[in-house]
N, C-alpha and C positions, 0 to 999 in steps of 0.2 A: 460679604459673607466669607470670601476667600481670606481677607485680612484677619477677621475674627477667628477663623479656623486655624490660621497659622499661629496666632498668639496663643490660642488654647494648646496647640501642639507643643510650642516652646515651653509653656508652663509645665506641662506634663513631663517633658523631657528633663527639665531642671529638677523637678520634684523627684523623679526616679533616680537621677544622679545623686542627689543629696541622700536619698534613702540607702543606696548602695554604699556610698562613702561612710555613712553612719554605721553600717553593719560591720565595717572593717576596722573600727576604731575602739572596740570594746577593750577594757583593761582587765588583766587577770585579777586585779584587786579592787577595782572600783568601777561600777557601771555609771554611764553618763546619759543624760537625756531623760525627760519626764517619763515616757512610756517604758524606756529601758530600765530606769530606776524602779518603777513599779513592778516590772517583771522580775528583776533581780531580787527584790525583797521577798518575793514568793518562793525563791529557790532556797533550799536548806543551807547552802554555802554562801548565799548572798551575792554570787557572781554568776554571770552567764557563761564566762569563758575561763578555763584554767589554762594558763600559758606555760608550756614546757619548752625550754630551750634545748637544742640538740647540737652537739659539736663532735667532729671527728675528722680524720684526714680524708679530704675529697680530691686531692691532687697528687700527682707523682705515682711512683710504682706501688704504693700501698693504698691507693685511692679506693679500691674495692671495699676495704674495711669500713671507711666512712659511708660509702653508698649502702653497705649492708646495715650499718647503724640506722641510716635514714629510712631504709625500707622496713626494718623491724619496727621502728617507732611509728611510721606511717600506718602500717597494717594494724597495730594495736589501737592507735587513735581512731582509725576508721571503724574498727569493730566496736569499740566502746561508744563512740558517738552514734553509730547505727543502732545501738541498743539503748539509747536514751542518755548517754553521757555518764558522768559521775555525780550521782544525786541530782541529776537534771542539768548540771553544768557541762558544757562541751569542751573538749580538748582542742587547743590550737598549738601548732608546732612552728618553730623557726629553726632551720638547720643552717649551721655555719661551718666553714672549713678552718680547722686550726693549723693546717699545714705541717703538723708534727713539730710545731714551734711554740715554746712556752710563752713567749711574749705575745704572740698572736692569740693563743688560747686565753691568756689573762685579759686581753682587750675584749675578746669575744664575750667572756663571762661578765665583765663589767657592763658591756653594751646590753647583753641579754636581760640582765636584772635591772639596771638603772634606767636604760632608755626604752627597751621594748616592754619591760614589765613582767619578766618571767617569774613564775611562782616556784618552778623547779627546773633543774638541768639534768640531762642524761648524756652518756657518751664518753668520749676520750679514749684514744688508742695508745698513746705513748706513756710509759711509766714516768719518764722525766717530766713530761707535761703535766701528768696527774699530780706529782709531788709539788709542782709550782703552783697548782690551783688551790691546794689546801688552805693556805692563809687567806686567799682571796675569798673563798667560800665562807670562811668564818667572818671576815669583814662585812661581806654582803648579807650574812645570815640567811643563806639560801642553800637548800639541800641539793647536792648532786649525787646521783647514783652512777658510779663509774661502771662501764659495761665492757671494758676490754683491758685497759692498763693493768699490768700484772704485778707490779712491785709489791712485795709484802709490806714494805715500809708505809704504804698508804693507809693500811688498816692497823698494822701493829704499832707503828710509831705515831702517825698523825692523829688517829682516832684513840687508840688505847692509851698511849703514853702522854700525848699532848692534849687530848680531850677536844679535838675538833669534831664535834658531834654532827656537823652538817655533811660529813662524808659517809657514803654507803657504797658497797660494791656488790653487784649481782653476779660477777664472773669469778670463777675460781682463779686465784693468783698463781704465782710461780710454784706453789706447791704442786700444781699439775705438771709443769714442765720439768721440775727437778726431783721432787720427792717421789712422784709416780714413776719417773724413769728409774730411780734407784730400786723401787719395788720390782720392776721388770727385770733388771740385770742382777739383782741379788740371787735370783733363781737360775742364772745361766753361768755356772762355774767355769765353763770352757772359755769365757771371755774375761781377760784380766787387764788388758792395756787400753786405756781410754784417752782420747784426745778431743779437744773442743774447738769448734768454729763458732765464736761468740758474736752476737750482735753487740757492737762496741758502744754500749751505754748501759744504764742501770739494769734493765731487764736481762740482757745477756750475761753480764758479769755476776749478777745475783743468782741466776739460774745455775750456772756452772759451779759457783761456790757452794750452793745449797745441795746440789747433786753430789759433789765430792764428799761433803760432810755426812750426808745421809748414807751413801753407799759404803763409806768407810766404817760406819756403825754396824752394818750388816756383815761386811767381809773385811778380812785383814790381808787378803792376798791380791788386792787390786793395785794398779799403778796408774797414775795420771801423767802421761808421757809428753804431752805437748798441748799448746793452745795458740790460736790465732784470733785476731779481733778485726771484724769488718764493720766499718761505720755505715750509717744510713747512706743509701744511694750507691752502694758498691755494685758494679756491673761485672767486674772480672774477679772471680774467686780463685782462679787457678794458682796464684802465688801462695794464698793461704792454704789451699789444699796440698800443694807440693810440700810446704813446711810440715804439715801434719803427717803426710804419708812417709816422710823421711824418718819419722819416729816409729814406724811400723805398728800402728794401733790395731787392736781388734775391733774397737767400736769408735765411731765418731758421734759426738754429741753436738748438735747444731741448733742455734736459736734464731738466725735470720728468718724473716717471715714474709708472707705475701709474695709479690713478684720476684723479690730477691731470692726467696727460698727456691722458687722454680728454676731460676737461672743457675743457682748454686748446684742444685741436684743434677741438672742436665750437664753442667760442666764436669761434675764428679763422674758421671757416666762416661763422658768422652775421654776422661783421663784413665779409665779402667779402675777406678777406686773400688767399685763393688765386686770386682774379682779378687781384691786384696784384703777386704775386711769381712768380719762376721756379721756386723749389724751397724745400722745407721739410725740414731735416734733423732727424729725431726720434731722438735717442739712445735706445737700448733700445726703439725703436718696434716691434721684432720680438717683444716679449714677448706671450705668448698672451692675457693679460688685456686688454692694450691692443687687440690685434687683434679679440678678441671684442667689446669695447666699441665699436669703430669699424666693425663689420661692415656695418651698414645704410648708413653714410656712404660707405664704399668702394664698395658696390654701386651707389649712385646717383651715383657719380663726384663726390662733393662736394669732393674734393681735386684734381680735374683732372689726375690722374696725376702730381702734383708732390710727393707725400709720400714721402720716403726714410726708411728705417729700417735698423736692425741689431739685434744682440743678443749676448749672451755664448754663445748657442746658438740655432739656428733649428730648429724641429721638422721642417721640410721639407728640411733639408740637414744632413749629406751623404746622398747616396743609397747607403747601405751596409747590409749585413745587420745590423750592430750597432745602427744608428739605427732601422731599421725594427722590429726586435725590441723595442727599448726603447719606442718610441711605441705599439706594439701592446699591450705589457704594461701600460703606464701607462693607456691608454684602458680596457683591460679591468678594471683595478683601481679607477680613479677616474672613469671616464666623462668624461674631459677630455683635451685635449692638454697635454703638459708644457711649461712655460715654461723659461727658462734657469735659474732658481733650482732647479727640480726636477732638471734634468739635471746641473748642476754639483754638487749635493749627492749625488745618486745616484752620480756618478762619484767623489766624495770618499770615500764609504764603500768603494767598490771599490779605490780607491788605498790606503786603510788596510789592507784585506784583503791586497792584494799585498805591502805593506811588512811586515806582520806575518808573513806566510808566508815571506817572504824572510829576515827576521831571526830567525824563530822566537822572537819576544819581543814583549811589550807594554810594555817599558820605554821611556820617552821617548827616551833617547839612542840606543838601538838602532833604533827606528822612524824617527827623524830620518835616520840614516845610510842606511836602506833607502829612504826616500822621495827622498832627494837623487839626482838622475840617473835616476829611475824613468821608464820608458817603458811606457805602457799604452794599449790600444785601448779607447775609450769611445764612447758614442753620437755625440758631437761630433767624433769622429776620434781619431787618435793624439795623446795628450798626453805631453809631456816636461817633467819638473820640473827647472828649472835649479838646480844645486847652489848657485850664488852667491847667489840671491835667493829661492829657493823658489817661483818663479812658474811655473805650468803654461803651456806654450807649445803653441798649437794654432790652427787656422784657423777663422775665422767670416767669411762674406761680408757685404756690404751691398747694398741694392738698393731698388727702388721697391716700395711696398705695392700689391698687386694681388689680384684674385680669380682662383682657379684651379679648374677643374672637379674637380680631385683632392681638394680640401679644402672643408669646410663653412664655414671662417672665412678671412679674408684671410691672405695670406702675404707675406713679404719675398721676392719672386721675379722682379721685373722688372729687367732690365738689371743682373743680379748682377755685382758687382765682387768678384773673389776675388784677394786679395793674399796671398802667402806670409807666414805669421806672422813668420818670421825677418826679413822685410823691414820690417814696420811696428811690431814690438815694440821698445821701447827696450832697450838692453843695458848691462850693467855696463861701466864704472864709473859710468855715469849722470852724467857731467859736464855 
């Protein structure tokens, strides 16, 4: 009896192991196994699982952006799966670190699609990395919704001019960093001398160039007196700051982001920069990790009320039910506020859901057509995906970084400048 019972137990354990293994092997495009095949055929999309690859920077001083991408994607997938999935098909995610490296990102994309079986991809932080992925996405014939990378060339050149239709972007690009900044300073005639501390790659250089071009259209009395360029992983910004301050600027325009932005701003405080300038524009200064890192400095007024910032989404704006619900859900799930990478990725997953449901398909061509012209309410407000360049259009304000009794961390909330997106977004044909 003991031997028979042991054999029975072993059979049950082996059967259970096979069952668990089988549950983890479903493909985003083809179901396998008799019962699984039968179940899949009953689903409108013909698959049990829709696979979405996710990549961003998960290591180094910018790693919080990749984590926020991961958290936003996970929250959206959990909500959608908890509500029955997309036409009955559940979302499965696989998250990878691109290390802010184009070669790594390209390998990740090929692996996600060719080996893992991804139906779609979301994420990517770096502009340079994003540009390198465009031809790969066309070759793989797989949609990626970019949720952070800001270069205007992604949508203006690769989509509109070169016709790589597999590229979409849910985040506002450098229009936010550069053109929005010009709208702020065009109405401050007391500041005339501008200097730049650029992130030394595509994003930083493009932001400064676009800012200068736009502000010069509004005002003919401004001077651009100095610029310094700081590559990724810069830890000591003091030589760059010394170079800029020697030119006696009224405003510093800065594009380093993440942990580097926090270090840069603290070093500027220690050098007495904020006693000598009228304003500091911190592109993406509204990101939660930057605000968390500067909380003590803002509380003690280290920036003298002169620090301006923006983001691709601000957790404290807009004051809508959708945004309040998202922030609450995010805090409950992760015990943090969402930064813009989280919201843009969360919204990208919901955009895919809407397009798949509209087209009743997961085929790339069908979903591209459904995404083009899509209007969808998101935590950041209503987004509209322009058919011409696949850029999501929506509003994000800029303002001074302040403390509010409503939040435990600083917010971009002082002197908010709200410009209609259609006014400051560049438009096709991008001449």
